[in-house]
C-alpha positions as CSV (number, residue, x, y, z in Angstrom):
1,M,20.6,23.5,17.4
2,K,17.1,23.7,15.9
3,G,18.5,22.8,12.5
4,W,20.0,19.6,13.7
5,L,16.8,18.7,15.5
6,F,14.8,19.3,12.4
7,I,17.2,17.2,10.2
8,S,17.1,14.3,12.7
9,F,13.3,14.5,12.7
10,L,13.3,14.2,8.9
11,I,15.7,11.2,9.1
12,V,13.4,9.5,11.6
13,I,10.3,10.1,9.3
14,K,12.2,8.8,6.3
15,F,13.3,5.7,8.2
16,M,9.7,5.1,9.3
17,S,8.3,5.5,5.8
18,T,10.9,3.1,4.2
19,K,10.3,0.3,6.7
20,K,11.0,-3.0,5.0
21,I,8.4,-5.7,5.6
22,N,9.4,-9.4,5.8
23,I,7.0,-10.8,3.2
24,S,7.6,-11.9,-0.4
25,P,4.5,-12.4,-2.5
26,M,4.4,-15.3,-4.9
27,G,3.8,-15.1,-8.7
28,D,1.8,-12.2,-9.8
29,R,0.8,-11.1,-6.2
30,V,1.4,-7.6,-4.9
31,V,1.5,-6.4,-1.2
32,V,-0.2,-3.0,-0.8
33,K,-0.3,-0.7,2.3
34,A,-3.6,1.1,2.3
35,L,-3.7,4.9,2.0
36,T,-6.1,5.9,4.7
37,S,-7.0,9.2,6.4
38,K,-7.7,9.1,10.1
39,E,-10.7,11.4,9.9
40,T,-12.4,13.6,7.4
41,A,-14.3,16.8,7.7
42,T,-17.6,17.6,6.0
43,F,-18.2,21.0,4.3
44,S,-19.9,22.3,7.4
45,G,-17.0,21.3,9.6
46,I,-18.3,18.1,11.2
47,I,-15.4,15.7,11.7
48,I,-16.1,12.0,10.8
49,P,-13.6,9.5,12.2
50,D,-12.5,6.6,9.9
51,T,-14.3,4.1,12.2
52,A,-17.7,5.6,11.1
53,S,-17.1,4.2,7.6
54,K,-16.3,0.5,7.4
55,E,-15.6,0.6,3.7
56,K,-12.4,-1.0,2.5
57,P,-9.9,1.4,1.0
58,E,-9.3,1.5,-2.7
59,Q,-5.9,3.2,-2.9
60,G,-2.6,2.1,-1.6
61,T,1.2,2.1,-1.9
62,V,2.9,-1.1,-3.3
63,V,5.4,-2.4,-0.7
64,A,6.3,-5.7,-2.2
65,V,6.0,-7.4,-5.7
66,G,6.2,-11.0,-6.8
67,S,8.3,-12.3,-9.6
68,G,5.5,-12.2,-12.2
69,R,2.9,-14.5,-13.7
70,V,4.1,-17.8,-15.2
71,T,2.5,-18.7,-18.5
72,D,1.5,-22.2,-19.7
73,T,4.8,-22.4,-21.6
74,G,6.8,-21.6,-18.5
75,T,7.9,-18.1,-19.3
76,V,7.6,-15.4,-16.6
77,L,5.8,-12.3,-17.5
78,P,7.3,-9.2,-15.7
79,M,5.2,-7.2,-13.4
80,N,3.8,-3.8,-14.5
81,V,4.0,-2.3,-11.0
82,K,7.0,-1.7,-8.8
83,V,7.6,-1.0,-5.1
84,G,6.6,2.6,-4.3
85,D,3.8,2.9,-6.9
86,K,0.5,4.3,-5.7
87,V,-2.3,2.2,-7.1
88,L,-6.1,2.0,-7.3
89,F,-7.4,-1.5,-6.7
90,A,-10.7,-3.4,-6.7
91,K,-12.5,-2.9,-3.4
92,Y,-13.3,-6.6,-2.8
93,G,-10.3,-8.2,-4.5
94,P,-7.5,-8.2,-1.8
95,D,-6.9,-10.4,1.2
96,E,-6.2,-8.5,4.4
97,V,-3.1,-9.4,6.4
98,T,-1.7,-7.9,9.6
99,L,2.1,-7.9,10.1
100,D,3.8,-6.1,13.0
101,D,0.6,-4.3,13.9
102,E,0.4,-2.9,10.3
103,E,-2.5,-3.8,7.9
104,Y,-1.6,-4.8,4.4
105,F,-3.5,-6.2,1.4
106,I,-2.3,-9.0,-0.8
107,L,-3.8,-8.9,-4.3
108,S,-3.3,-10.2,-7.8
109,E,-1.8,-7.8,-10.3
110,S,-5.0,-8.1,-12.3
111,S,-6.9,-6.6,-9.3
112,I,-5.0,-3.4,-9.7
113,L,-7.1,-1.0,-11.8
114,A,-4.6,1.9,-12.3
115,I,-1.3,3.4,-11.2
116,I,-1.7,6.9,-9.8
117,T,1.0,9.3,-11.2
């Protein structure tokens, strides 16, 4: 009985983590869901909630990708990132969007600094 409960719990977690959003970015735009921690603890054990720091996150997971940048000659350059990539992005580059009570960032591919492997 416990095994089935655990498996169904894992299925629910997997379903929640692969939730599809209803947004399609245009051109070389990317939609990123921020990787945030709810609270952090200092070395001495003091817990600091995320509301204490109003800094924008700089890491996230790509949830949607546009078709690519169109050049002056009309060719489409393919995107270097794909859905599921963890990325580092410029702190003040993205636009914040809220969909279904979830916060996302829309940014240009050129605002992505690195892919975390």
